[in-house]
N, C-alpha and C positions, 0 to 999 in steps of 0.2 A: 504494500500500500504506500502511495506517495505521501510524503510529509512536507511541511513548509520549512524552508531554510532561508536565512538572510544572506543575500549575495552582495558583496561590496563593503560590508561593514560600516560602522559609524552611522551618522544621521542620514547619509546618502544611500544606505543599504535598502534593499527591497525584499519583500517576502515572495518566494516563488515555490511552486510545487517541485519536489525533488524525489530522487530515487537513489539507492545505494548500488554502486558498481565496484568491481574489483579490478585493479589495473595489473600490469605485468609484473610489478613488484609485490603483488598481493596486498596492496594498500586498499582498504575499503574507503571509498570516497562518495560523499553525497553530492550529486550533480543535478542541475535543473532537468526537469522532465523534458523540456523542449528548449535547449540552449539557443539563444538568438544572437549573442555577441561572443564569438569564439576567437581566441588568439592561438595561432599555431607556432610552435617552436622551430618549425622548418616549413618554408613555403612548398618544398617538394613533397610534403605530405599530401599535396593536391593529387599526386599520382594515385594514392591509395583511397582518398576520399571519393575520387571520381568513380572508382569501382563499385562502391557500395551505396552511393547516393543517386537520386534521380535528378536529372537536370543539372543546374549550375552547382558544382561542389564547393564553390567559394561564396555562396549566397549569404551565409551567416558569419563569414570570416571578417573580422574588423582589424586584424593586424598580423604581421608575420615578418620574418627576416627576408632579405633579398636574394637568398641562395638560388632560387629557381631562375630568376632573371639573370643572375651572374653566371651560374654554372651550366644552365640549360636554357639559353636564350631561344633555342629553336622551339621547345615545348611552350615556353612562355609566350612566344608569338602566336602559337596555335591557340592557346587558351585565351589570350588577349583578344584575338579575332572573334572567338566564339562568345566570350563574355567580357565585353569592353570595360565593365566596371572594375575589373581587378586592377586596372591601372590606378585606381583611386584608393586602394587599400593601403594604409600606412605601412611602410617598411621599417621595421624596428631593428636596424643594423643592416649593413651592406651585404654580408655573405653568410652569416651564421648566427646560431642561437647565442653564442658567447658574446656577441655584440649587443644583445638585448639588455634592457635594464628593467627592474621592477617598476620604477617610476613611469617609464614609457608605457609599460603594459597596463598598469593601474589607471593611467590617464584615459585609456580607451574604454574603461568601465566594462570589462569582460565578465560574462557569467560562467565562462569555462575557458581554461587554458589546457591545450594538448601539447605535451612535451615529448621529445625523443628520449630514448633510454639514456643516451650519453649525457643528458642534461642533469641527471641526478648527481648531486654532490655529497661528500661525506657530511654526516651530521655535525653540527657545531659551527659550520661556516655561515657567514652572513649571506646566504645564497638567495637567488630570486625565489626559489621554492619556499623558503622560510618566510620571506616577505609576503608572498601570496597567501600563505597560510595565516599569517597575522592579520591580513586584510580580509579574511574570510572569502577568498576567491578560490573555488575548487579547481584542482588541476590533476590530470591523469598522465601516466606515462604509457607510450606505445613503443614498439620496436620493429622496424622493417629493414634495418641495415646493419645491425651488429650481430645478432644471432637469429637470422631469418628462419632457419629450419625449425626452431623451437618457439619463436615468438610471433610469427606471422599470423597463424590462425587465432591465437588468443587476442592479438591486437585487432584483427578484423572483427571478431565477435564483440570486443569491447566497444569499438567505434559504432558498430551496428546497434548495440544496446543504447549507447549514449545519444546517438543521433536519430533513434527510432526508425532505423532502416534494417531491422533484423532480417527481414525476408530476403532482401537483395544481398545483404552480406552473406547469409547462409548459402544463397545460390552461387555466389562466387567461391565461397569456401569449398563447396561440393565440387565445382569445376576444378579448382586448384588441387584438391586432394586426389581426384581421379587421375590427373596428369602426373602428379608426383608419385602416386602409388604405382603407376605403370612403369616408371623408371625403376623404382625399388624392386618390384616383383620380377621384372625382366632381368635385372642384375643378380637377383637372388638365385636364379637358375644357371648363372654363368660361373664357371670355375676356372677360366683361363687366366692368362697374365693381364695385368693392368698396363695401359700405355703410360709412359712417363710424359709429363707435360710441363712446358715452360709457359707461365702466364705473366706477360709483361703488362704493366699498367701505363696507359698514356704514351704510346709509342711516339717518339720524336719530340716530346715536350721537355725532355732533359737531355743534356749532352752525355751524361753518364749512362752506362748500361749495368744493371737493368733493374728498374723499380718493379717490385713484385709483392705478393702477399703470401704469408706462410701459414696463417690460420685465421679463422673468422671469416665473415662475409663471403667474398668470392672464392676463397680457399675452401671453405666449407661446401659451397655449391659444386666446386670442381670435384671434391672428394665424394660428394653425394652421387655424382654422375659417373663414378667409377674411375676417375683419373688418379694418377700417382704424381703429386705435385713435387717437382724437384726442389722447391724452396721450403718444403715442409720443415726441414731441420736446419735451414741455412742461417737463421737468426732468431732471436728470442721474441721480438715484437711481432705485431700483426703485419706491419709494412716494413720493408727494408730493401737493401740493394744486394744483388748478386753480381760479383765481378765477372767480366767476360770469360776469364779462364775457367771459372767454376761452371758456367753455363756450357761452354764447349766440352768440358770434361764430363758433364752429365749427359750430353748428347741426347736430348729429349726426343721422344718419338713424334711429338706434336708441339708446334709453336702457336701460341695464341696471344693476342694483345687487345687492349681496349682503347677506345677513342670516343670523342663526343663533340667535336667541332663541326660547325656548319660551313656553308659555302663562303662565308665572309672571312674564313681563315684558310686559304688555299694551301698553306704550308703545313697544316696540321692534318692528323688522321680524321677524315670526315665521315661521320655516321650520325644518323638521327632523322627526325621527321621532315626536315627540309633538304635532305641530301638525296641526289639521284644515285642509281646503281653505278653509273659510269663515274660519277664524282668519288664515290666510296672506293671503287676498285682502283681508279687512277691514283688517288691519294695514298692508298695502301702500297701500291706498287712503287710509287715515287719514294716514299719514306723508307721502304725496305732496301731500295737501291742505294740509299745513303747510309746504310748500316752494314759495313763490310763484315763485321763479326757475326751478326745475326744471319746475314745472307749466306754465310758459309756453313751454317748448321745443316746437317743432313735432312732434317725435317723440312726446312724451307726449300732446299734444292729438290726434294721429292714431292713438292706440292702439298705439304701438310702444314700450311700456315694459314691462320684465320684471324679475323678481327671482328669484334662485336661492340655494340654500344655500351659505354661505361655505365650509363644511368639506369640500366635494367636492374642492377643489384640493389637499388635504393627503395624498392617497393615490391609488392607481390609479383610484379612483372619479372622478378628473378626466375620465375618458372621458365621463361624463355631462355635464360642463361643455361639452366639445367638441361633443357631439351637440346639446345645447340651443342653443349658439351657432350651429352650422351651420343648424339648423332655423329659427331666428329670422332669421338673415342672408339665407338663400336658401330661402324657404318652397316655392317651386316646384321648385327643383333637388333639394331633399331632402324631397319630398312623402311618400315612403315611409318616411322615417326616423322611428323611434318611440323617443325616449329613455325613455318610461315602460316600454316593453317591455324595453329594455336593462337598466334598473335592476332590474326584476322578475326577469330572467334571472340577473343577478349574485347576487341574494339566493337564488333557488331552486337555482342550480347550485353556489354556492361558500360561502355564509355560514351560520353556525350559529344565526342569529337570523332572525325573521320581518320582512318589509318592512312598515313602518307609516309614517304621516305624510305630509307634503307638502313637496316640495323645490324647487318653482319655481311661479311664478304670473305671470299676465299682467294688466296694468292696462288693461282695455278702456275704450273711450270711452263716455260716457253718451249714450243715445238722445235 
């Protein structure tokens, strides 16, 4: 049964009907039955909200950081064209949650704040979260980018409950589970060797070679799809560098990289909703030709080099990462798997925008 709670605190607070939900940290939080003024700790949460809401997923958003406009200007342009009002939503920081302040958030009079997992600070600090609590503003944590395999479904269920879109949220969860279970069940019946994989992040954006991920996020997805990550024990942190000698020594069976630039950056790896297939392929080919060490890898010379859109991993769209990985790692085992069709189904069945662009490509060998 809903109860009345005061949102905003002080004399400016108001009584609204509320319900209790449990977030990914098992915090029990009373939130409004029908939140109308939502602040997001990441604007790229829009990817996930769009999957479970009908129509404009930003309709009740009153503030967010500028990370989507900064790191994914292609998707930002797509959503801006579909929902022009998003240009008027205040940006609380240029690129990340860390640039937000409690003062700026509270000035927007939110009735709910949705924060990413990494925003949670150790107790005792004078954090934004503690200031929100003091001001009686409810906040919840979700996670779509740190531990996706364990937190995606709970986060989607939580958002569905909070936003009163349980039916659509459950419909996407069922879709997601069916596709992920297909990967799990197919690999369970396989007992052969695992392909070794080099996964380089942001090809061409740094002079050094090679930025990669050893655990968490993309590394977890790679492992889920049956790959043997050569960076798994290369360093202690989540992200790090592998020197060229160690990459050559590992001699991976498959080389993969990520990119997310649009046509406005012709010198970068181009992938995303505003990129044509030709632009994606040409940029990949051009950048690899400038990488003498990587180009010498047997995997590259044999045509086992692939690129994919970096931003997939930040949302439940990471399902596409998993399917691309599985298809590349085990082409015969997953002969019927079609990531293109899966992405098309996601757009047709769940999203308020049309599918455009190119999100992955293959560097074929020259005849």
